[in-house]
A tleap script that builds the chain and sets N, CA, C and O, in Angstrom:
source leaprc.protein.ff14SB
mol = sequence {
  NMET ASP LEU SER ASN MET SER ILE SER ASP
  LEU ARG ASN LEU GLN GLU GLN ILE LYS GLN
  GLU MET LYS THR ARG GLU VAL GLN GLU VAL
  GLN LYS ALA ARG GLU GLN ILE LEU ALA ILE
  ALA GLN SER VAL GLY VAL PRO LEU LYS ASP
  LEU LEU ALA THR GLY GLY ARG GLY ALA ALA
  LYS GLY ALA SER ASN LYS GLY ASN THR VAL
  ALA VAL ARG PHE ARG HIE PRO ASP ASN ALA
  SER GLN GLN TRP THR GLY ARG GLY ARG GLN
  PRO LYS TRP VAL LYS GLU TRP VAL GLU GLY
  GLY LYS SER LEU ASP LYS LEU ARG CVAL
}
set mol.1.N position { -12.742 -90.435 72.947 }
set mol.1.CA position { -12.372 -91.101 71.715 }
set mol.1.C position { -12.118 -90.036 70.656 }
set mol.1.O position { -12.989 -89.216 70.364 }
set mol.2.N position { -10.955 -90.056 70.104 }
set mol.2.CA position { -10.555 -89.098 69.083 }
set mol.2.C position { -10.796 -89.703 67.707 }
set mol.2.O position { -10.032 -90.558 67.260 }
set mol.3.N position { -11.850 -89.266 67.038 }
set mol.3.CA position { -12.207 -89.802 65.728 }
set mol.3.C position { -11.279 -89.319 64.620 }
set mol.3.O position { -11.138 -89.983 63.593 }
set mol.4.N position { -10.659 -88.190 64.820 }
set mol.4.CA position { -9.823 -87.613 63.769 }
set mol.4.C position { -8.589 -88.459 63.470 }
set mol.4.O position { -8.016 -88.342 62.387 }
set mol.5.N position { -8.171 -89.306 64.403 }
set mol.5.CA position { -6.986 -90.136 64.188 }
set mol.5.C position { -7.338 -91.539 63.679 }
set mol.5.O position { -6.445 -92.355 63.450 }
set mol.6.N position { -8.647 -91.824 63.500 }
set mol.6.CA position { -9.056 -93.155 63.067 }
set mol.6.C position { -9.072 -93.237 61.538 }
set mol.6.O position { -9.341 -92.253 60.848 }
set mol.7.N position { -8.779 -94.429 61.034 }
set mol.7.CA position { -8.829 -94.647 59.584 }
set mol.7.C position { -10.288 -94.768 59.146 }
set mol.7.O position { -11.185 -94.967 59.964 }
set mol.8.N position { -10.501 -94.643 57.836 }
set mol.8.CA position { -11.843 -94.786 57.269 }
set mol.8.C position { -12.415 -96.161 57.615 }
set mol.8.O position { -13.591 -96.287 57.958 }
set mol.9.N position { -11.582 -97.171 57.521 }
set mol.9.CA position { -12.013 -98.533 57.825 }
set mol.9.C position { -12.462 -98.641 59.282 }
set mol.9.O position { -13.498 -99.239 59.570 }
set mol.10.N position { -11.699 -98.075 60.183 }
set mol.10.CA position { -12.057 -98.099 61.597 }
set mol.10.C position { -13.348 -97.318 61.858 }
set mol.10.O position { -14.176 -97.725 62.672 }
set mol.11.N position { -13.507 -96.185 61.152 }
set mol.11.CA position { -14.721 -95.383 61.314 }
set mol.11.C position { -15.956 -96.142 60.826 }
set mol.11.O position { -17.011 -96.103 61.460 }
set mol.12.N position { -15.811 -96.836 59.685 }
set mol.12.CA position { -16.941 -97.623 59.164 }
set mol.12.C position { -17.289 -98.764 60.115 }
set mol.12.O position { -18.462 -99.065 60.336 }
set mol.13.N position { -16.270 -99.385 60.667 }
set mol.13.CA position { -16.484 -100.460 61.637 }
set mol.13.C position { -17.207 -99.922 62.862 }
set mol.13.O position { -18.143 -100.543 63.367 }
set mol.14.N position { -16.772 -98.778 63.329 }
set mol.14.CA position { -17.415 -98.149 64.480 }
set mol.14.C position { -18.864 -97.783 64.152 }
set mol.14.O position { -19.762 -97.962 64.975 }
set mol.15.N position { -19.075 -97.274 62.952 }
set mol.15.CA position { -20.419 -96.915 62.518 }
set mol.15.C position { -21.341 -98.144 62.541 }
set mol.15.O position { -22.487 -98.054 62.983 }
set mol.16.N position { -20.846 -99.268 62.071 }
set mol.16.CA position { -21.636 -100.503 62.054 }
set mol.16.C position { -21.926 -100.973 63.479 }
set mol.16.O position { -23.030 -101.428 63.779 }
set mol.17.N position { -20.932 -100.859 64.346 }
set mol.17.CA position { -21.135 -101.239 65.747 }
set mol.17.C position { -22.208 -100.363 66.398 }
set mol.17.O position { -23.027 -100.843 67.181 }
set mol.18.N position { -22.188 -99.083 66.065 }
set mol.18.CA position { -23.173 -98.146 66.610 }
set mol.18.C position { -24.573 -98.514 66.125 }
set mol.18.O position { -25.522 -98.516 66.909 }
set mol.19.N position { -24.707 -98.827 64.826 }
set mol.19.CA position { -26.011 -99.217 64.287 }
set mol.19.C position { -26.549 -100.451 64.998 }
set mol.19.O position { -27.723 -100.500 65.365 }
set mol.20.N position { -25.689 -101.446 65.191 }
set mol.20.CA position { -26.108 -102.671 65.868 }
set mol.20.C position { -26.509 -102.401 67.313 }
set mol.20.O position { -27.507 -102.935 67.796 }
set mol.21.N position { -25.742 -101.585 67.987 }
set mol.21.CA position { -26.050 -101.259 69.385 }
set mol.21.C position { -27.373 -100.494 69.489 }
set mol.21.O position { -28.152 -100.722 70.415 }
set mol.22.N position { -27.625 -99.593 68.544 }
set mol.22.CA position { -28.875 -98.839 68.547 }
set mol.22.C position { -30.068 -99.763 68.337 }
set mol.22.O position { -31.093 -99.613 69.003 }
set mol.23.N position { -29.943 -100.719 67.416 }
set mol.23.CA position { -31.026 -101.677 67.185 }
set mol.23.C position { -31.299 -102.490 68.444 }
set mol.23.O position { -32.453 -102.686 68.825 }
set mol.24.N position { -30.249 -102.955 69.079 }
set mol.24.CA position { -30.382 -103.750 70.301 }
set mol.24.C position { -31.072 -102.945 71.395 }
set mol.24.O position { -31.972 -103.446 72.069 }
set mol.25.N position { -30.655 -101.716 71.566 }
set mol.25.CA position { -31.244 -100.880 72.622 }
set mol.25.C position { -32.696 -100.533 72.316 }
set mol.25.O position { -33.518 -100.474 73.231 }
set mol.26.N position { -33.031 -100.299 71.036 }
set mol.26.CA position { -34.418 -100.004 70.676 }
set mol.26.C position { -35.318 -101.193 71.022 }
set mol.26.O position { -36.411 -101.010 71.558 }
set mol.27.N position { -34.862 -102.399 70.717 }
set mol.27.CA position { -35.629 -103.599 71.047 }
set mol.27.C position { -35.808 -103.700 72.561 }
set mol.27.O position { -36.896 -104.015 73.044 }
set mol.28.N position { -34.745 -103.434 73.297 }
set mol.28.CA position { -34.817 -103.487 74.757 }
set mol.28.C position { -35.791 -102.442 75.302 }
set mol.28.O position { -36.554 -102.728 76.225 }
set mol.29.N position { -35.769 -101.237 74.738 }
set mol.29.CA position { -36.656 -100.170 75.204 }
set mol.29.C position { -38.119 -100.508 74.937 }
set mol.29.O position { -38.981 -100.255 75.780 }
set mol.30.N position { -38.401 -101.080 73.764 }
set mol.30.CA position { -39.775 -101.474 73.445 }
set mol.30.C position { -40.238 -102.561 74.411 }
set mol.30.O position { -41.359 -102.505 74.916 }
set mol.31.N position { -39.394 -103.535 74.666 }
set mol.31.CA position { -39.746 -104.611 75.595 }
set mol.31.C position { -39.995 -104.048 76.995 }
set mol.31.O position { -40.936 -104.457 77.675 }
set mol.32.N position { -39.161 -103.125 77.415 }
set mol.32.CA position { -39.318 -102.507 78.737 }
set mol.32.C position { -40.644 -101.742 78.803 }
set mol.32.O position { -41.348 -101.808 79.810 }
set mol.33.N position { -40.980 -101.024 77.740 }
set mol.33.CA position { -42.239 -100.283 77.701 }
set mol.33.C position { -43.428 -101.240 77.756 }
set mol.33.O position { -44.404 -100.973 78.458 }
set mol.34.N position { -43.357 -102.348 77.025 }
set mol.34.CA position { -44.432 -103.343 77.061 }
set mol.34.C position { -44.633 -103.875 78.477 }
set mol.34.O position { -45.762 -103.999 78.950 }
set mol.35.N position { -43.540 -104.183 79.137 }
set mol.35.CA position { -43.618 -104.711 80.501 }
set mol.35.C position { -44.237 -103.689 81.450 }
set mol.35.O position { -45.029 -104.048 82.321 }
set mol.36.N position { -43.881 -102.420 81.283 }
set mol.36.CA position { -44.439 -101.378 82.137 }
set mol.36.C position { -45.938 -101.212 81.888 }
set mol.36.O position { -46.717 -101.063 82.830 }
set mol.37.N position { -46.335 -101.239 80.619 }
set mol.37.CA position { -47.751 -101.102 80.280 }
set mol.37.C position { -48.544 -102.273 80.854 }
set mol.37.O position { -49.618 -102.086 81.426 }
set mol.38.N position { -48.010 -103.472 80.698 }
set mol.38.CA position { -48.671 -104.658 81.227 }
set mol.38.C position { -48.803 -104.573 82.753 }
set mol.38.O position { -49.850 -104.914 83.305 }
set mol.39.N position { -47.759 -104.127 83.421 }
set mol.39.CA position { -47.791 -103.999 84.883 }
set mol.39.C position { -48.849 -102.987 85.316 }
set mol.39.O position { -49.568 -103.219 86.288 }
set mol.40.N position { -48.947 -101.870 84.602 }
set mol.40.CA position { -49.956 -100.858 84.933 }
set mol.40.C position { -51.353 -101.428 84.728 }
set mol.40.O position { -52.227 -101.266 85.580 }
set mol.41.N position { -51.563 -102.099 83.590 }
set mol.41.CA position { -52.875 -102.688 83.300 }
set mol.41.C position { -53.265 -103.695 84.373 }
set mol.41.O position { -54.408 -103.716 84.830 }
set mol.42.N position { -52.311 -104.527 84.769 }
set mol.42.CA position { -52.597 -105.528 85.793 }
set mol.42.C position { -52.873 -104.879 87.146 }
set mol.42.O position { -53.713 -105.361 87.907 }
set mol.43.N position { -52.171 -103.791 87.446 }
set mol.43.CA position { -52.356 -103.142 88.749 }
set mol.43.C position { -53.728 -102.505 88.893 }
set mol.43.O position { -54.226 -102.362 90.010 }
set mol.44.N position { -54.351 -102.117 87.779 }
set mol.44.CA position { -55.694 -101.534 87.849 }
set mol.44.C position { -56.770 -102.529 87.445 }
set mol.44.O position { -57.952 -102.187 87.399 }
set mol.45.N position { -56.366 -103.756 87.154 }
set mol.45.CA position { -57.322 -104.806 86.847 }
set mol.45.C position { -57.929 -104.748 85.466 }
set mol.45.O position { -59.032 -105.249 85.251 }
set mol.46.N position { -57.225 -104.144 84.528 }
set mol.46.CA position { -57.714 -104.060 83.152 }
set mol.46.C position { -56.945 -105.058 82.299 }
set mol.46.O position { -55.716 -105.008 82.235 }
set mol.47.N position { -57.670 -105.971 81.638 }
set mol.47.CA position { -56.972 -106.899 80.742 }
set mol.47.C position { -56.308 -106.125 79.605 }
set mol.47.O position { -56.877 -105.164 79.085 }
set mol.48.N position { -55.138 -106.535 79.235 }
set mol.48.CA position { -54.382 -105.826 78.205 }
set mol.48.C position { -55.156 -105.734 76.905 }
set mol.48.O position { -55.086 -104.710 76.227 }
set mol.49.N position { -55.896 -106.776 76.535 }
set mol.49.CA position { -56.655 -106.734 75.284 }
set mol.49.C position { -57.714 -105.640 75.333 }
set mol.49.O position { -57.993 -105.011 74.312 }
set mol.50.N position { -58.311 -105.400 76.502 }
set mol.50.CA position { -59.287 -104.317 76.632 }
set mol.50.C position { -58.610 -102.959 76.544 }
set mol.50.O position { -59.183 -102.012 76.005 }
set mol.51.N position { -57.426 -102.861 77.058 }
set mol.51.CA position { -56.678 -101.612 77.017 }
set mol.51.C position { -56.329 -101.241 75.583 }
set mol.51.O position { -56.366 -100.067 75.217 }
set mol.52.N position { -55.991 -102.233 74.777 }
set mol.52.CA position { -55.604 -101.982 73.394 }
set mol.52.C position { -56.798 -101.807 72.481 }
set mol.52.O position { -56.653 -101.220 71.409 }
set mol.53.N position { -57.964 -102.285 72.852 }
set mol.53.CA position { -59.164 -102.187 72.028 }
set mol.53.C position { -59.950 -100.954 72.427 }
set mol.53.O position { -61.012 -101.068 73.039 }
set mol.54.N position { -59.439 -99.767 72.085 }
set mol.54.CA position { -60.071 -98.526 72.508 }
set mol.54.C position { -61.017 -97.958 71.478 }
set mol.54.O position { -61.621 -96.915 71.728 }
set mol.55.N position { -61.173 -98.585 70.344 }
set mol.55.CA position { -62.079 -98.063 69.333 }
set mol.55.C position { -61.470 -96.899 68.585 }
set mol.55.O position { -60.273 -96.901 68.299 }
set mol.56.N position { -62.288 -95.894 68.261 }
set mol.56.CA position { -61.869 -94.777 67.424 }
set mol.56.C position { -60.803 -93.901 68.020 }
set mol.56.O position { -59.804 -93.609 67.361 }
set mol.57.N position { -60.990 -93.466 69.268 }
set mol.57.CA position { -60.003 -92.592 69.896 }
set mol.57.C position { -58.892 -93.436 70.495 }
set mol.57.O position { -59.146 -94.354 71.274 }
set mol.58.N position { -57.659 -93.117 70.126 }
set mol.58.CA position { -56.541 -93.818 70.703 }
set mol.58.C position { -56.225 -95.140 70.055 }
set mol.58.O position { -55.323 -95.853 70.496 }
set mol.59.N position { -56.943 -95.468 69.035 }
set mol.59.CA position { -56.649 -96.710 68.344 }
set mol.59.C position { -55.331 -96.597 67.637 }
set mol.59.O position { -54.896 -95.497 67.292 }
set mol.60.N position { -54.691 -97.715 67.416 }
set mol.60.CA position { -53.423 -97.745 66.711 }
set mol.60.C position { -53.587 -97.141 65.334 }
set mol.60.O position { -54.658 -97.224 64.731 }
set mol.61.N position { -52.530 -96.536 64.841 }
set mol.61.CA position { -52.568 -95.920 63.536 }
set mol.61.C position { -52.964 -96.953 62.486 }
set mol.61.O position { -52.402 -98.046 62.433 }
set mol.62.N position { -53.919 -96.600 61.668 }
set mol.62.CA position { -54.374 -97.499 60.623 }
set mol.62.C position { -55.473 -98.440 61.082 }
set mol.62.O position { -56.001 -99.212 60.282 }
set mol.63.N position { -55.824 -98.385 62.361 }
set mol.63.CA position { -56.887 -99.254 62.852 }
set mol.63.C position { -58.212 -98.799 62.278 }
set mol.63.O position { -58.439 -97.603 62.096 }
set mol.64.N position { -59.063 -99.725 61.999 }
set mol.64.CA position { -60.341 -99.426 61.382 }
set mol.64.C position { -61.415 -99.237 62.437 }
set mol.64.O position { -61.422 -99.921 63.461 }
set mol.65.N position { -62.319 -98.309 62.183 }
set mol.65.CA position { -63.482 -98.104 63.030 }
set mol.65.C position { -64.704 -98.750 62.406 }
set mol.65.O position { -65.824 -98.534 62.869 }
set mol.66.N position { -64.505 -99.531 61.374 }
set mol.66.CA position { -65.607 -100.148 60.653 }
set mol.66.C position { -66.444 -100.969 61.620 }
set mol.66.O position { -65.919 -101.742 62.422 }
set mol.67.N position { -67.741 -100.788 61.531 }
set mol.67.CA position { -68.634 -101.524 62.398 }
set mol.67.C position { -69.076 -100.721 63.610 }
set mol.67.O position { -70.047 -101.089 64.272 }
set mol.68.N position { -68.381 -99.628 63.914 }
set mol.68.CA position { -68.801 -98.778 65.025 }
set mol.68.C position { -70.037 -97.999 64.595 }
set mol.68.O position { -70.112 -97.542 63.454 }
set mol.69.N position { -70.998 -97.843 65.481 }
set mol.69.CA position { -72.207 -97.110 65.140 }
set mol.69.C position { -72.094 -95.670 65.609 }
set mol.69.O position { -71.372 -95.350 66.554 }
set mol.70.N position { -72.832 -94.815 64.918 }
set mol.70.CA position { -72.867 -93.403 65.252 }
set mol.70.C position { -74.243 -93.124 65.835 }
set mol.70.O position { -75.253 -93.612 65.328 }
set mol.71.N position { -74.276 -92.353 66.879 }
set mol.71.CA position { -75.541 -92.047 67.551 }
set mol.71.C position { -76.474 -91.272 66.630 }
set mol.71.O position { -76.044 -90.428 65.844 }
set mol.72.N position { -77.757 -91.580 66.748 }
set mol.72.CA position { -78.780 -90.876 65.981 }
set mol.72.C position { -78.920 -89.474 66.565 }
set mol.72.O position { -78.996 -89.300 67.781 }
set mol.73.N position { -78.953 -88.478 65.682 }
set mol.73.CA position { -79.093 -87.099 66.143 }
set mol.73.C position { -80.439 -86.492 65.767 }
set mol.73.O position { -80.884 -85.517 66.373 }
set mol.74.N position { -81.087 -87.085 64.752 }
set mol.74.CA position { -82.372 -86.564 64.294 }
set mol.74.C position { -83.359 -87.719 64.129 }
set mol.74.O position { -83.000 -88.787 63.632 }
set mol.75.N position { -84.613 -87.493 64.552 }
set mol.75.CA position { -85.642 -88.522 64.421 }
set mol.75.C position { -86.955 -87.838 64.074 }
set mol.75.O position { -87.281 -86.789 64.629 }
set mol.76.N position { -87.706 -88.433 63.155 }
set mol.76.CA position { -89.009 -87.895 62.761 }
set mol.76.C position { -89.968 -88.024 63.942 }
set mol.76.O position { -90.065 -89.099 64.533 }
set mol.77.N position { -90.675 -86.958 64.298 }
set mol.77.CA position { -91.547 -87.011 65.475 }
set mol.77.C position { -92.742 -87.957 65.313 }
set mol.77.O position { -93.254 -88.476 66.305 }
set mol.78.N position { -93.185 -88.182 64.087 }
set mol.78.CA position { -94.346 -89.037 63.857 }
set mol.78.C position { -93.972 -90.470 63.506 }
set mol.78.O position { -94.801 -91.373 63.615 }
set mol.79.N position { -92.739 -90.683 63.088 }
set mol.79.CA position { -92.312 -92.021 62.669 }
set mol.79.C position { -90.892 -92.253 63.195 }
set mol.79.O position { -89.915 -91.845 62.567 }
set mol.80.N position { -90.790 -92.905 64.342 }
set mol.80.CA position { -89.496 -93.094 65.011 }
set mol.80.C position { -88.528 -93.950 64.194 }
set mol.80.O position { -87.326 -93.945 64.460 }
set mol.81.N position { -89.039 -94.683 63.205 }
set mol.81.CA position { -88.140 -95.500 62.385 }
set mol.81.C position { -87.342 -94.639 61.407 }
set mol.81.O position { -86.337 -95.088 60.855 }
set mol.82.N position { -87.785 -93.419 61.199 }
set mol.82.CA position { -87.052 -92.495 60.329 }
set mol.82.C position { -86.086 -91.704 61.204 }
set mol.82.O position { -86.482 -90.822 61.965 }
set mol.83.N position { -84.813 -92.047 61.072 }
set mol.83.CA position { -83.792 -91.382 61.872 }
set mol.83.C position { -82.557 -91.119 61.028 }
set mol.83.O position { -82.346 -91.744 59.989 }
set mol.84.N position { -81.739 -90.172 61.503 }
set mol.84.CA position { -80.553 -89.760 60.762 }
set mol.84.C position { -79.472 -89.366 61.753 }
set mol.84.O position { -79.753 -88.729 62.768 }
set mol.85.N position { -78.232 -89.746 61.458 }
set mol.85.CA position { -77.109 -89.429 62.340 }
set mol.85.C position { -76.597 -88.008 62.171 }
set mol.85.O position { -75.856 -87.502 63.013 }
set mol.86.N position { -76.991 -87.374 61.088 }
set mol.86.CA position { -76.488 -86.029 60.805 }
set mol.86.C position { -75.264 -86.065 59.909 }
set mol.86.O position { -74.695 -85.027 59.571 }
set mol.87.N position { -74.867 -87.272 59.529 }
set mol.87.CA position { -73.708 -87.424 58.637 }
set mol.87.C position { -74.195 -87.772 57.236 }
set mol.87.O position { -75.244 -88.390 57.054 }
set mol.88.N position { -73.419 -87.365 56.274 }
set mol.88.CA position { -73.766 -87.688 54.889 }
set mol.88.C position { -74.929 -86.845 54.401 }
set mol.88.O position { -75.307 -85.855 55.028 }
set mol.89.N position { -75.494 -87.257 53.261 }
set mol.89.CA position { -76.612 -86.520 52.673 }
set mol.89.C position { -77.842 -86.613 53.554 }
set mol.89.O position { -78.074 -87.612 54.235 }
set mol.90.N position { -78.618 -85.549 53.523 }
set mol.90.CA position { -79.871 -85.555 54.273 }
set mol.90.C position { -80.829 -86.548 53.627 }
set mol.90.O position { -80.955 -86.586 52.403 }
set mol.91.N position { -81.500 -87.347 54.441 }
set mol.91.CA position { -82.518 -88.237 53.889 }
set mol.91.C position { -83.678 -87.420 53.309 }
set mol.91.O position { -83.858 -86.249 53.642 }
set mol.92.N position { -84.441 -88.050 52.454 }
set mol.92.CA position { -85.547 -87.373 51.789 }
set mol.92.C position { -86.519 -86.771 52.800 }
set mol.92.O position { -86.991 -85.649 52.614 }
set mol.93.N position { -86.816 -87.505 53.860 }
set mol.93.CA position { -87.784 -87.015 54.840 }
set mol.93.C position { -87.272 -85.767 55.564 }
set mol.93.O position { -88.067 -84.908 55.947 }
set mol.94.N position { -85.945 -85.657 55.755 }
set mol.94.CA position { -85.368 -84.464 56.394 }
set mol.94.C position { -85.471 -83.278 55.438 }
set mol.94.O position { -85.842 -82.175 55.841 }
set mol.95.N position { -85.137 -83.514 54.169 }
set mol.95.CA position { -85.238 -82.442 53.164 }
set mol.95.C position { -86.663 -81.910 53.082 }
set mol.95.O position { -86.888 -80.700 53.057 }
set mol.96.N position { -87.611 -82.822 53.042 }
set mol.96.CA position { -89.011 -82.418 52.945 }
set mol.96.C position { -89.436 -81.630 54.179 }
set mol.96.O position { -90.198 -80.668 54.079 }
set mol.97.N position { -88.946 -82.038 55.327 }
set mol.97.CA position { -89.253 -81.351 56.582 }
set mol.97.C position { -88.756 -79.904 56.545 }
set mol.97.O position { -89.490 -78.971 56.871 }
set mol.98.N position { -87.496 -79.737 56.142 }
set mol.98.CA position { -86.889 -78.405 56.104 }
set mol.98.C position { -87.535 -77.555 55.008 }
set mol.98.O position { -87.807 -76.374 55.223 }
set mol.99.N position { -87.783 -78.148 53.833 }
set mol.99.CA position { -88.416 -77.409 52.737 }
set mol.99.C position { -89.840 -77.012 53.078 }
set mol.99.O position { -90.375 -76.064 52.503 }
set mol.100.N position { -90.455 -77.723 54.004 }
set mol.100.CA position { -91.808 -77.391 54.459 }
set mol.100.C position { -91.814 -76.236 55.455 }
set mol.100.O position { -92.863 -75.878 55.990 }
set mol.101.N position { -90.640 -75.655 55.702 }
set mol.101.CA position { -90.541 -74.493 56.578 }
set mol.101.C position { -90.385 -74.839 58.047 }
set mol.101.O position { -90.463 -73.959 58.904 }
set mol.102.N position { -90.167 -76.103 58.345 }
set mol.102.CA position { -90.019 -76.510 59.742 }
set mol.102.C position { -88.542 -76.520 60.135 }
set mol.102.O position { -87.659 -76.706 59.298 }
set mol.103.N position { -88.306 -76.319 61.401 }
set mol.103.CA position { -86.937 -76.229 61.905 }
set mol.103.C position { -86.318 -77.615 62.083 }
set mol.103.O position { -86.959 -78.538 62.584 }
set mol.104.N position { -85.071 -77.738 61.668 }
set mol.104.CA position { -84.314 -78.981 61.843 }
set mol.104.C position { -84.127 -79.282 63.332 }
set mol.104.O position { -84.020 -80.446 63.720 }
set mol.105.N position { -84.088 -78.252 64.156 }
set mol.105.CA position { -83.925 -78.430 65.603 }
set mol.105.C position { -85.074 -79.222 66.235 }
set mol.105.O position { -84.884 -79.867 67.266 }
set mol.106.N position { -86.260 -79.180 65.626 }
set mol.106.CA position { -87.395 -79.926 66.175 }
set mol.106.C position { -87.241 -81.426 65.976 }
set mol.106.O position { -87.948 -82.213 66.605 }
set mol.107.N position { -86.305 -81.830 65.091 }
set mol.107.CA position { -86.042 -83.247 64.857 }
set mol.107.C position { -84.924 -83.770 65.735 }
set mol.107.O position { -84.705 -84.978 65.832 }
set mol.108.N position { -84.223 -82.857 66.369 }
set mol.108.CA position { -83.058 -83.244 67.159 }
set mol.108.C position { -83.444 -84.122 68.337 }
set mol.108.O position { -84.408 -83.850 69.053 }
set mol.109.N position { -82.654 -85.200 68.522 }
set mol.109.CA position { -82.930 -86.150 69.614 }
set mol.109.C position { -82.315 -85.638 70.895 }
set mol.109.O position { -82.429 -86.285 71.936 }
savepdb mol mol.pdb
quit
């Protein structure tokens, strides 16, 4: 196809046809990918909803991890109810432990 011999009107028409064809093909490609993913999930016996609900790692962009718990990394040896994940500010009991000259490693779970 020789574009140099086409009029501006013909080029714009062709451009619009290309845009429409690209949209159509993108929709087809997404549908094909969905079908392939579903077939793979079914072949290994994993329900699609479980495959999509992966939590923090691999979650869809913008997906929330709200409600997920973080493992406890530190626990008071004398009072198991005093625990800390190691995230955020140190609890008062951890500060007091460290300021008392004791090693934080002794609290590690």
